[in-house]
N, C-alpha and C positions, 0 to 999 in steps of 0.2 A: 940072834936077830929075829927068829920066828916068834919068841916069847914077846917081844915088843910089839910085833904086828898083832898078835893075838890080843894083847891088852888094848891096843889102840882100836882094834875092831869092835871089841866089847865095849869101850867107852863110847864110841861112835853110835853104836846100836842103843845103848842106854839113853844117850842124849836124843837120839831120834824118837824113842819112846816117849821121853818127857815132853818133847815139842808136840807129838802127835796128841798127847793127853791134854795139853794146854789148849790146842786148837779145838779138840773135840768138846771139852767141857766149858770153854769160854764163849760159845756161841748159844743162844737160846735153843732149848729143846723143841722139837717139832712134835706135833700130835698125829695120830693115826688118820686115816682118810675118813673114818666115821666121826672122829672128833672135829676135824676141819668142815665137814659137812654140817654138823650140828652147829657149830659156831656160825657158819654162814646163814643158816636158817634163823638163828636167834638174834644175831647181830643187827640191830636196827640202824646204828649210825655208821657202819661199814669200816670200823677201825680194826676189824680182825679179832676183836676181843669182846667178852661179855661183861658189862658192868652190872653193878647190883640192881638197877632198875629193870634191865634187861632179864636178869636172872629171876627177879621176882615175878615177872610176867609168865614165865614158864615153869617155875618151881611149884611143887605141891606144899611147900612150907615145912617139910619135915627135916632137910638139911639146910641149916643156916649158911648164908653167903660166906660169912667169916670162916666157916668150917672148911668149905670147898676151895677157898682162896689160898692155895698152899704158900705162896710167896708174900701174902698180904699186901699186895700192890693195889687192891681195890678192883682188879679186872681178872677175869678168868681168861688165861690163855689157852690154846688148843691142847697144849700138853697137860694142863690141869683138867680139862674136859675129858681128856684121854683116862686120866687116873679115875675120875668118877665113872666113866663108861667101863672101865676094866674091873673095878673093885666094888663100887657100891651098887651098881645096877645088878650084877649076878647075885650079890648077897640078898638083895630085896627080892629077887625072883625066887631064890630058893627058900625064902621065909614067907612066902605068900599064903601059906596054909596056916600060920601063927595068927590067932585072934588078935585084934588090935589092943585089947585090954592088957595083954601080957607084955 
């Protein structure tokens, strides 16, 4: 009898993990506080996302909108802005000493 309860408990635990994974990954990812703040400042139409025109207004032109739009939906969500802030910005700061011609 204990072996049956052990297997039942193990199956129940596995099902609970699968349900938790589905719930976690089925909702839209969120951005950090810095990303949400950035989106709030750049977002002119108040939809909580940055479209190509809003991006062009603040961009220096070095990173194309299509490059930073990770899910290719035509808008930057806060989680996409978070990726930019966490990866591209530190890289640019660390390479500030490199001449533009290189």
